[in-house]
MARBA-3410 file (N, C-alpha, C, O; in Angstrom, 1 decimal):
114
45.3,126.5,-109.7,43.9,126.5,-110.0,43.2,127.8,-109.9,42.4,128.3,-110.7 ~ 43.6,128.6,-108.9,43.0,129.9,-108.7,43.4,130.8,-109.8,42.6,131.5,-110.3 ~ 44.7,130.8,-110.1,45.2,131.7,-111.2,44.6,131.4,-112.5,44.2,132.3,-113.3 ~ 44.4,130.1,-112.9,43.8,129.8,-114.2,42.4,130.1,-114.2,41.8,130.6,-115.1 ~ 41.7,129.8,-113.1,40.2,130.0,-113.0,39.9,131.5,-113.0,38.8,131.9,-113.5
40.8,132.4,-112.5,40.5,133.8,-112.5,41.1,134.5,-113.8,40.8,135.7,-114.0 ~ 41.8,133.7,-114.6,42.3,134.3,-115.8,43.5,135.1,-115.7,43.8,136.0,-116.5 ~ 44.2,134.9,-114.6,45.5,135.7,-114.3,46.5,135.2,-115.3,46.4,134.1,-115.9 ~ 47.5,136.0,-115.6,48.6,135.6,-116.5,49.5,134.6,-115.8,49.4,134.4,-114.6 ~ 50.4,134.1,-116.6,51.3,133.1,-116.0,52.2,133.6,-114.9,52.3,133.0,-113.9
52.8,134.8,-115.0,53.6,135.3,-113.9,52.8,135.5,-112.6,53.3,135.2,-111.5 ~ 51.6,136.0,-112.8,50.8,136.2,-111.6,50.3,134.9,-111.0,50.2,134.8,-109.8 ~ 50.0,133.9,-111.8,49.6,132.6,-111.3,50.8,132.0,-110.5,50.6,131.4,-109.5 ~ 52.0,132.1,-111.1,53.1,131.5,-110.4,53.4,132.2,-109.1,53.6,131.6,-108.1 ~ 53.3,133.6,-109.1,53.5,134.3,-107.9,52.5,134.0,-106.8,52.8,133.8,-105.7
51.2,133.8,-107.2,50.2,133.4,-106.3,50.4,132.1,-105.7,50.2,131.8,-104.5 ~ 50.9,131.1,-106.6,51.2,129.8,-106.1,52.3,129.8,-105.1,52.2,129.1,-104.1 ~ 53.3,130.6,-105.3,54.5,130.6,-104.4,54.0,131.2,-103.1,54.4,130.7,-102.0 ~ 53.3,132.3,-103.1,52.9,133.0,-101.9,52.0,132.0,-101.1,52.2,131.9,-99.9 ~ 51.0,131.4,-101.7,50.1,130.5,-101.0,50.9,129.3,-100.5,50.6,128.7,-99.4
51.9,128.8,-101.2,52.7,127.6,-100.8,53.4,128.0,-99.5,53.5,127.2,-98.5 ~ 54.0,129.2,-99.4,54.7,129.6,-98.2,53.8,129.8,-97.1,54.1,129.4,-95.9 ~ 52.6,130.4,-97.3,51.7,130.6,-96.2,51.2,129.3,-95.7,51.2,129.0,-94.5 ~ 50.8,128.4,-96.6,50.3,127.0,-96.1,51.4,126.2,-95.5,51.2,125.6,-94.4 ~ 52.6,126.2,-96.1,53.7,125.5,-95.6,54.2,125.9,-94.2,54.4,125.1,-93.3
54.3,127.2,-94.0,54.6,127.7,-92.7,53.5,127.5,-91.7,53.8,127.1,-90.5 ~ 52.3,127.6,-92.0,51.2,127.3,-91.1,51.2,125.8,-90.7,51.1,125.5,-89.5 ~ 51.5,124.9,-91.6,51.5,123.5,-91.3,52.7,123.2,-90.4,52.7,122.1,-89.7 ~ 53.8,124.0,-90.5,54.9,123.7,-89.6,54.8,124.5,-88.3,55.2,123.9,-87.2 ~ 54.3,125.7,-88.3,54.3,126.5,-87.1,53.2,126.1,-86.1,53.5,126.0,-84.9
52.1,125.7,-86.5,51.0,125.4,-85.6,51.3,124.2,-84.7,51.1,124.3,-83.5 ~ 51.9,123.1,-85.3,52.2,122.0,-84.4,53.3,122.4,-83.4,53.3,121.9,-82.2 ~ 54.3,123.2,-83.8,55.4,123.6,-82.9,54.8,124.5,-81.8,55.2,124.3,-80.6 ~ 53.9,125.4,-82.1,53.2,126.2,-81.1,52.5,125.4,-80.1,52.5,125.6,-78.9 ~ 51.8,124.4,-80.6,50.9,123.6,-79.6,51.7,122.6,-78.8,51.5,122.4,-77.6
52.7,122.0,-79.4,53.5,121.0,-78.7,54.5,121.6,-77.7,54.7,121.1,-76.6 ~ 55.2,122.6,-78.2,56.3,123.2,-77.5,55.8,124.4,-76.6,56.6,125.0,-75.9 ~ 54.6,124.8,-76.8,54.0,126.0,-76.0,54.8,127.3,-76.3,55.1,128.0,-75.4 ~ 55.2,127.4,-77.6,55.9,128.6,-78.0,55.0,129.7,-78.6,53.9,129.3,-79.0 ~ 55.4,130.9,-78.6,54.7,132.0,-79.2,54.8,131.8,-80.7,55.6,131.0,-81.2
54.0,132.6,-81.5,54.0,132.5,-82.9,55.4,132.9,-83.4,56.0,132.2,-84.3 ~ 56.0,134.0,-82.9,57.3,134.4,-83.4,58.4,133.4,-83.1,59.3,133.1,-83.9 ~ 58.3,132.8,-81.9,59.3,131.8,-81.5,59.2,130.6,-82.4,60.2,130.0,-82.8 ~ 58.0,130.2,-82.7,57.7,129.0,-83.6,58.2,129.3,-85.0,58.8,128.4,-85.6 ~ 58.0,130.5,-85.5,58.5,130.8,-86.8,60.1,130.8,-86.8,60.6,130.3,-87.8
60.7,131.2,-85.8,62.2,131.2,-85.7,62.7,129.7,-85.7,63.8,129.5,-86.2 ~ 61.9,128.8,-85.2,62.3,127.4,-85.1,62.2,126.8,-86.5,63.1,126.0,-86.9 ~ 61.2,127.1,-87.3,61.0,126.4,-88.5,61.3,127.1,-89.8,61.3,126.5,-90.9 ~ 61.6,128.4,-89.8,61.7,129.2,-91.0,62.7,128.7,-92.0,62.4,128.6,-93.2 ~ 63.9,128.4,-91.6,65.0,128.1,-92.5,64.7,126.8,-93.3,64.7,126.7,-94.5
64.3,125.7,-92.5,64.0,124.5,-93.2,62.8,124.5,-94.1,62.9,124.0,-95.2 ~ 61.8,125.2,-93.6,60.6,125.3,-94.5,60.9,126.2,-95.7,60.4,125.9,-96.8 ~ 61.6,127.3,-95.5,61.8,128.2,-96.7,62.6,127.5,-97.8,62.3,127.6,-98.9 ~ 63.6,126.7,-97.4,64.4,126.0,-98.4,63.6,124.9,-99.1,63.6,124.7,-100.3 ~ 62.9,124.1,-98.3,62.1,123.0,-98.8,61.0,123.5,-99.7,60.8,122.9,-100.8
60.3,124.5,-99.3,59.2,125.1,-100.1,59.8,125.6,-101.4,59.1,125.5,-102.5 ~ 60.9,126.3,-101.3,61.5,126.9,-102.6,61.8,125.7,-103.6,61.5,125.9,-104.8 ~ 62.4,124.7,-103.1,62.7,123.5,-104.0,61.4,123.0,-104.6,61.4,122.7,-105.8 ~ 60.4,122.8,-103.8,59.2,122.3,-104.3,58.5,123.2,-105.3,58.1,122.7,-106.4 ~ 58.5,124.5,-105.0,57.9,125.4,-106.0,58.6,125.6,-107.3,58.0,125.7,-108.3
59.9,125.6,-107.2,60.7,125.6,-108.5,60.4,124.4,-109.4,60.2,124.6,-110.6 ~ 60.4,123.3,-108.8,60.1,122.0,-109.5,58.6,122.0,-110.0,58.4,121.8,-111.2 ~ 57.7,122.3,-109.2,56.3,122.3,-109.6,56.0,123.3,-110.7,55.3,123.0,-111.7 ~ 56.4,124.5,-110.5,56.1,125.6,-111.4,56.8,125.4,-112.7,56.3,125.7,-113.8 ~ 58.1,124.9,-112.6,58.8,124.6,-113.8,58.2,123.5,-114.7,58.1,123.7,-115.9
57.8,122.4,-114.1,57.2,121.3,-114.8,55.8,121.8,-115.4,55.5,121.5,-116.5 ~ 55.0,122.5,-114.6,53.7,122.9,-115.0,53.9,123.9,-116.2,53.1,123.8,-117.1 ~ 54.9,124.8,-116.1,55.1,125.7,-117.2,55.6,124.9,-118.5,55.2,125.3,-119.6 ~ 56.5,124.0,-118.3,57.0,123.2,-119.4,55.9,122.4,-120.1,55.9,122.3,-121.3 ~ 55.1,121.8,-119.3,53.9,121.0,-119.9,52.9,121.9,-120.5,52.3,121.6,-121.5
52.7,123.1,-119.9,51.8,124.0,-120.5,50.4,124.1,-119.7,49.5,124.8,-120.2 ~ 50.3,123.4,-118.6,49.1,123.4,-117.9,48.7,124.8,-117.3,47.6,125.2,-117.2 ~ 49.8,125.5,-116.9,49.5,126.8,-116.2,49.1,127.8,-117.3,48.6,128.9,-116.9 ~ 49.4,127.5,-118.5,49.0,128.5,-119.6,47.6,128.2,-120.2,47.2,128.9,-121.1 ~ 46.9,127.2,-119.7,45.6,126.9,-120.3,44.6,128.0,-119.9,44.8,128.7,-118.9
43.6,128.1,-120.7,42.6,129.1,-120.5,41.5,128.7,-119.5,40.9,129.6,-118.9 ~ 41.3,127.5,-119.2,40.3,127.0,-118.4,40.7,125.8,-117.6,41.6,125.0,-118.0 ~ 40.0,125.5,-116.5,40.3,124.3,-115.7,39.7,123.1,-116.5,40.1,121.9,-116.1 ~ 38.9,123.3,-117.4,38.3,122.1,-118.2,39.3,121.6,-119.2,39.0,120.5,-119.8 ~ 40.3,122.3,-119.5,41.3,121.9,-120.5,42.1,120.7,-120.0,42.6,120.8,-118.9
42.2,119.7,-120.8,43.0,118.5,-120.4,44.4,118.8,-120.0,45.0,118.2,-119.1 ~ 45.0,119.8,-120.7,46.4,120.1,-120.5,46.6,120.7,-119.1,47.7,120.5,-118.5 ~ 45.6,121.3,-118.6,45.7,121.8,-117.2,45.9,120.7,-116.2,46.8,120.7,-115.3 ~ 45.1,119.6,-116.4,45.2,118.5,-115.5,46.4,117.7,-115.7,47.0,117.1,-114.8 ~ 46.9,117.6,-116.9,48.2,116.9,-117.2,49.3,117.6,-116.6,50.2,117.0,-116.0
49.3,119.0,-116.7,50.3,119.8,-116.0,50.3,119.6,-114.5,51.4,119.5,-113.9 ~ 49.1,119.6,-113.9,49.0,119.4,-112.5,49.5,118.0,-112.1,50.1,117.8,-111.0 ~ 49.1,117.0,-112.9,49.5,115.6,-112.6,51.1,115.5,-112.7,51.6,114.6,-112.0 ~ 51.7,116.3,-113.5,53.2,116.2,-113.5,53.8,117.1,-112.5,54.9,116.7,-112.0 ~ 53.2,118.2,-112.1,53.8,119.1,-111.2,53.8,118.6,-109.7,54.8,118.8,-109.0
52.7,117.9,-109.3,52.6,117.4,-107.9,53.8,116.4,-107.6,54.5,116.6,-106.6 ~ 53.9,115.4,-108.4,55.1,114.5,-108.0,56.4,115.1,-108.2,57.4,114.8,-107.5 ~ 56.6,116.1,-109.2,57.8,116.8,-109.3,58.2,117.6,-108.1,59.3,117.5,-107.6 ~ 57.2,118.2,-107.5,57.4,119.0,-106.3,57.8,118.1,-105.1,58.7,118.4,-104.3 ~ 57.1,117.0,-105.0,57.4,116.0,-103.9,58.8,115.5,-104.0,59.6,115.4,-103.1
59.2,115.0,-105.2,60.5,114.4,-105.4,61.6,115.4,-105.4,62.8,115.1,-105.1 ~ 61.3,116.7,-105.7,62.3,117.7,-105.5,62.6,118.1,-104.1,63.7,118.3,-103.7 ~ 61.5,118.1,-103.3,61.7,118.5,-101.9,62.2,117.3,-101.0,62.8,117.6,-100.0 ~ 62.0,116.1,-101.4,62.4,115.0,-100.6,63.9,115.0,-100.3,64.3,114.9,-99.1 ~ 64.8,115.1,-101.3,66.3,115.1,-100.9,66.7,116.3,-100.2,67.6,116.3,-99.3
66.0,117.4,-100.4,66.3,118.7,-99.7,65.9,118.5,-98.2,66.7,118.8,-97.3 ~ 64.7,117.9,-97.9,64.3,117.6,-96.6,65.3,116.6,-95.9,65.6,116.8,-94.7 ~ 65.7,115.6,-96.6,66.6,114.6,-96.1,67.9,115.3,-95.7,68.4,115.0,-94.6 ~ 68.4,116.1,-96.5,69.7,116.8,-96.2,69.5,117.7,-95.0,70.3,117.7,-94.1 ~ 68.4,118.5,-95.0,68.2,119.4,-93.9,68.0,118.7,-92.5,68.5,119.1,-91.5
67.3,117.5,-92.6,67.1,116.7,-91.4,68.4,116.1,-90.9,68.7,116.0,-89.7 ~ 69.2,115.6,-91.9,70.5,114.9,-91.5,71.5,115.9,-90.9,72.3,115.5,-90.1 ~ 71.4,117.2,-91.3,72.3,118.2,-90.8,71.6,119.0,-89.6,72.2,120.0,-89.1 ~ 70.5,118.5,-89.2,69.7,119.1,-88.1,69.4,120.6,-88.3,69.4,121.4,-87.4 ~ 69.2,120.9,-89.6,68.8,122.3,-89.9,67.2,122.4,-90.0,66.7,123.4,-90.1
66.6,121.2,-89.9,65.1,121.1,-89.9,64.8,120.0,-88.9,65.5,119.0,-88.8 ~ 63.7,120.1,-88.3,63.2,119.1,-87.3,61.9,118.6,-87.8,61.1,119.3,-88.4 ~ 61.6,117.3,-87.5,60.3,116.7,-87.7,59.4,117.2,-86.6,59.7,117.3,-85.5 ~ 58.2,117.6,-87.1,57.3,118.2,-86.1,56.3,117.2,-85.7,55.4,117.5,-84.9
END
């Protein structure tokens, strides 16, 4: 949404989406670990980094790929129906792409539920 509303190009919009996904994803994982385990920020990042990095990568590849394929990320405005169609396709794609990755990581104890 930010990239389309600011009129950024497709590569910049994808880069912004990936950066924000990693920031938000790591914050959502690190903050509970810090509060429950009483760990420092660096120690908490060491606990969650591998599982979150792989999971977020799978989600972002699927989401941006589907959105690019549908064409929503290429729309000129948020008012364009294709933008919302792309978003509606990208969100479930990201969820279903990350699900088996998270299952694998949890089953191999490479990621923990927080």
